[in-house]
N, C-alpha and C positions, 0 to 999 in steps of 0.2 A: 504494499499500500503506499505508494509514493506521496511524501507531503513536501508542498513548497510553499516558502514564505511570499504572500501576496503583497506588494507595497500598497496598493490601492485599498485593502481591508486593514492593513498592518496586523496581518495574523499568519499562522501557517493552514493551510488548506489542504484537504485530499485532492490530488489531482485526477480529474477525468476528462479526457478530450471531448470536445463539443460534438464531433462527427466520428462516431464509431471507434475505429482503431488509429484513425488518421490524427497527427498533430500537426498545426501550421504554428511555425515558430519564426518569429521576425527579431533580428538581431542588429542595432544601429552599428554601421560601419564606421570605419575612419572617413575624416576630412582631408583628402591626400593633397595636401600643400606642403607637407614636412614629413619626416620619419616618424612613426609611432614610437612613444617612448614607452618605458617598461610600465609605468603606470596604467597607460593605455591597455597593454598586452594582459594585465592582470584580468581586467573585464573580458577580453575573448577567451582566457583559460577556464574562467568560472563557466561562461557559456558553453566551452567545449565539455566540460563535465556534467552541464545539465543535457546537451545532446547526446553525450554517450550513455548516460542514465536512462534517458526516454528510448534510445535504441536497444539497451539492456533489457529493458521492459517490453520489447519487440513491437514498439509502436511503429507506424509507418511515416515517416518524417518529412515534411517539406519545410526546409531551412531557407529563408530569405535573409540576405544579408545587402544594404545599400553600400554604395560607394558615393559620398559626397563630393562631387566636382563642380559646383557652383551653388551659390546663395548663402553660404555659411559666412556670416559678418564675423568681424573680428571681437566683438562684445558677446557673442553667442546670442544676440537679441536682433536689434533692428538698427543698430547704428555702426558706423565702422567701414572698414574697406572688406570686399570679398577677400576670404582667405586665400584661395586659388589665383586670383588676379595678383595679389601682394605677393604670392610666392612666385608668380612668373616674373615680375618685376625684380624680385630679388635675384633671381638666377638667370635675367636676360634669356627667358624662354617663352614660348608661348603656353597659354593656359592648358590647352590639351596636352602638352609634352611634361608639363609639372604633374598633371593628374595621373597621366600613364605611368611616369618614372616611380613615383610615390605609391601608385596602385600596387606596382610590381614588386617594391620593397617590402610592402605590407604583407604580400602572399608569400614572399620569402620568410619572414617572420613566423607566420602562422605554421608555415611548413616546418620551420627549425623547432617550434614549440610541440608539434605534432598535434596541431588542432584539425580537426576534420573541416575539410572545405565545406561551404553551404552548399545547399541543392542549386541555389538560384543566386548570383551575383546580378546586381541593377545598378547601374550608373543613373544619377539624378538626370545628367544632361541628355540620356537618351529616352526620358520619359518626361518630357516638358509637355506634350499634349495631355497626359493625363492630369498633370499638375494645373494646368490652363482649365481643364474641364472641371476639375474638382473647386477651383476659385469661383468658377462662372455660376457653379449650382449653390455655392454659398452666397453669391449675390443674389441670386434668384431667390433664394429662401429668406432674406433680409437680414443676413448675420455679418453684413460688412458695410463699410463706407470709404470714400475715397478723400484721398488728401493730395496736395501737390506732390509728394513723394512715394505714394504707393496706394495699394487698397489693403485696409486693414480689418481684422476680425474684431467685432464688438464683443466683448466678453461678457457684457451686461444681457446680451441675447441668450446665453447658455446659462442657465441656473447654477449648475453643478460645477461651473467652472472653477478649477483650483482645489477640488476636493482632496485628490490624492497628496498634494502637497501642503494643505492647511492654508491656503492662499486668503479663505475669508477671516482669519484672524490679522491679516495685514490691511492697512488703511488703503481704501481705492480712492485716488484723487484725480478728479476729472481735469482734463486741460493740462496734464502733465506734458510738458515739452521735451522734446528729444533732440538731438543735434540735425537729424535728417526731416523734421517737419514736426506736424502737431498730433497727439493722440487724444481720443476723448477721455479715455480712463488709461490707468497706469499699467494694467495688465494687457491692454489690446496689443496685438502683434501682426506684423506684415505677413500679408499672404503673397504679395506681389509687389516688388519695387521697382519704380521709373528709373529709369538711366538719367541721371542728373543733367541737366541743360550743359552744353561745353565739355561733357566728359565724355571720353571713350573706353568701352568696354570690349574685351575680346569675346566674351560669352553673353549674349542678349537675344531676346526674341520680341517678334512685335505681338502685342497682345494688349486689350483693355484699352485701345486707342492710342499706344505708343510704345517705344521700346522699353524692354525690362527685363526682369528675371524674377526667378521665384524666390519666395521666402525659405529660410532653412527648413522649417517644421513642414512645409506643405509636402516636400518628396516622400517622406515616411509615411503618411496618409495615404498618399496617390498609390504608391508602389505597394505597400502592404496589402491594400484594397485589391488591386491588380492581380496580384499572384496569390493572395490566400483568403480573399473574400471579405466581405463586409464585417464579418464576425470571425475571428480566429482566437487561438489558444494561448500562446505566450509570447510576450513582448519584452526584450531585454535591453539592458544599456548600463552605463554607469551611473553612479548615485547622483552625479551632478545633473543628469538629464531630468530628474523628477520635477524642480520648480518651474521649467521653463519648456524645455524641449517637448518631454512626454506630457506634460499638462494641456500644452496648445495642441499636440496631436490628439488627446482624447476629445477637445472640445471641438475641432474642426471635423474629424472623423465621424463623431456621434451627432453633431450639427447636419452633415450631410447625409447620413444614412438612416437617422432618427433611430438607430438600434443602440441599446444600452444593455450591458458594455460592449464595447467595439473589441474589447481585448478581456479575457476573461483572467489572466495572471500577468502582472506585471512585476519584472523581477530586475533587482539592480544591485551591482557589485560596488562594494565600498573602495575609499581612497588607497592608493599606495603612498604613504608618508615619507619623506625624507627632509631631514634638518627641520622638524617639528612644522613641515608645511606640505601640502599634498602636491606631488608631482605635475607639472604643468610645461608645457611648451614655451610659455610667458615668462617663466622664471628661470633662474640660474641651476636648476636642480634636474635638468632634461636630460636623461639617461637613456640611450637606446640599446637594444638587443646586441648590436654591434659591438658597442662599449664592452657590453658584458664578455662577449666573444674574445675581443682584444685583450682583456684582461685575464684569460686563461679560463672562462667559465663555459660549460655546456649549457645550451639553451634548456636541456631538459633538468638541468640542476636549477634552473631559476623556476622551471614547472614544478619541480618539488618544492622548492621553498614556498611557492604560492601555496599549493596543496596543505602544508603544515598551517594555515590559518584559515577560518571559516571565511567564505566570500563575504559575508556580510558584517565583518570586523574589518577595522582598518588595521593595515600591516605596515611596520616600520622597516623601511630599507636600509640595509647597510653592507657593504661589500664583506664585514666580517661575519654577519648572519648569512648572507650567500655562500660564503666559503664553508661555514659550518654545514649548510644544506649539501653543497657538494661532495663533501666528506661522507655525509649521512646516506647520501645516494649511492656512492661508491661502497660502502659498507653493506647496504641492503642488497645491491647487486652480487656482492661477493658472497652473502649468505645464500642468496639464492642459487647461485652457481655451486655450492657445496650441498646442496640438498641431495641426500642419498637417492639414486633412482628408484630404488623399491620402496621407499617412503610413503605411507599411507596419508592422504590428507582428511583432515576432519571436517565432514560436511556442515556441522554446526558453526565453526568457526566463519565459513564463507557466508552463511546465512546470518551471523552477527554482522559480517562486513556489509552486506547487502541491506540490513535495517538501518544501520546509521546513514549509510549513503542516501536511502529512502527518506531520512529525516532531514531534508532540506539540504542535501548535498554535505554531508557533514565530513569532509574528506580528512581533517585532523584525526577524527575518532577512528576512521577507517584505517588510516595508516599506522595507527597505535595497535589496532587489533591484528593489522599484518605482522608487524613486529613481534608482537606478542606470540602469534601462531608461530614465526621463524623459531624464536627464542625457544619454544616449548616443543618443537618438532611436530608441529599439527599441520603443515601445509605440503603439498607437493606441487609439482609444475602445473598440473590442471588447475588447482586452485589460483596459484599465481596468474595463470592466463586469465582467468575469469575476473580476477581482481582489476588486472590490468587493462581490461577492456572498459573499465571506466576511469581509473587513473592516467593512462595513457603515457605511462614512462618507460615503455619498451621494456619491461623487466625480464620478459621471457626470452629476450634476444641477449641477455648479459655475456653470453659467450662470443658474441660478435661485436661487442662493442669496442670501436677503436680509437685511439687516442692520436689527435693531431699533433705531432710534436715539429716545432719549428725548426728551422734548417740550423740555427745558431745552437740549439741544444743538440740537435743530431751529431753535429762536429764536436761539441764537448764530450758526447758519449764514445763517439769513434776515439778521442783522444784518451778517455777514460779506458777502453777496453786495452789499446796499445800499451798503457802504464800498468796494466793487471797482467797482461801476458808477459811483460818484463818483471813482472814482482816488485813493480815501484809502488809499494802500498801509500807511501806519502802522497804522492801526487794522484794516485787513485781516490784516496779519501778528501784531499781538496777539491778534485772535479767532482766529486759527488755532492759536496756542500754546495759547491757553485750552483750547480744543477738544481738542487733543492732551492736555492734562492730565486731561481727562477720559474719556481712553481711546479717542478717534477721530482718525484721520489724513483730512486732507483734501488731495485733489488738484484742481488746476484743468485743466479738460479745455474743448476749443472749446465744448462745448455745456453748460458750465457747473461747478459743485463736484461732485467725486464723493468720497464716504466710502469710501477703499479699503480700509482695515484697521480690526480692531476689536480693541483690546488692552485687558489689564488695567489699571486705574488703579493707578498706582504710590502 
């Protein structure tokens, strides 16, 4: 019995699909103007655990992920510059080239992290007609008003606006001014933005009487309804999407269709914290997955690091903590590799593992059960394979784990081999210590040197 925490109701609920055995899952994808940072990637790992759990329950899943390549402004609401256009100026490239490059980089990231690909990728710029049609429907139903800079959703026409985020507890001020125009109410949001007079955009379309581009929130409503229907099962994203992006999605989707709720379960992953602040591209704490790899960390070690904390709890990142996680993953693989081939597994332990995963994806407790089973000799390879269908750590492939040894370290290993062949133990020990400072531990076996561990360089 799978229970998931529903952000909209603020409680765990038993999950039942809307339509038989089929699950419609929509996960907010990246805005592709820069590399995803490891805080962003935490959300995609949580969503992957959800996807794997649903698959483990043998549901037939349609997983849709959008790529935002137009319309996301720099303040995440209705002001500032389009992030893609800004990225194009920064790098002297076209908006299309910027979006293509960072989309490919993101796909490489999720492959490195062993995240399952969505069933459907969809770009905002490929679905402009659907977004224009959605805005027109909202106009026809009386939910909008027009200003000199765009078409806005009038939140007072939607009585339950902001319920998920508790916005009714905030003061709503009429006539609040923003840099790009005038809104009637504080929480009103742009559905379509007009290109400012005298400015040139690379990505704009003719609609509603002039050139312009869609507001950020419209794309997810338009594309989720296109691919999953007017009501679907689960919508996921980061916790920062609750007060603006997902609140606005609910309003415009349900105002268009008249169906409440448009989504049965809303699920959100918490922030990754560094230096007492959330990780963000606008700050000085922007760390990419490539940064971790350059510092000697395996992407799956980062995945393991994330799984040690529940997705709804904030997680503090440090290289020291990641180093401990990488060592822990290495020890886990060693223990699995050393399981006797004739060892019998305990089905009760697998049942315990499944129960804690089914309790709102409790990966920390699931890992603890797995470690206990290894310590007590209660797991075999079959149980490991079943557990890893959800964890996604490639635990059953431990004998095939390869260590990427840089050329300069390989050269030191060759020098050390020569020193040992010549019985120059002082030089051999010195080179071993030097290799260790570079993040590699060397053990001497009957068949030669073995690089047994791979650690972060201190």
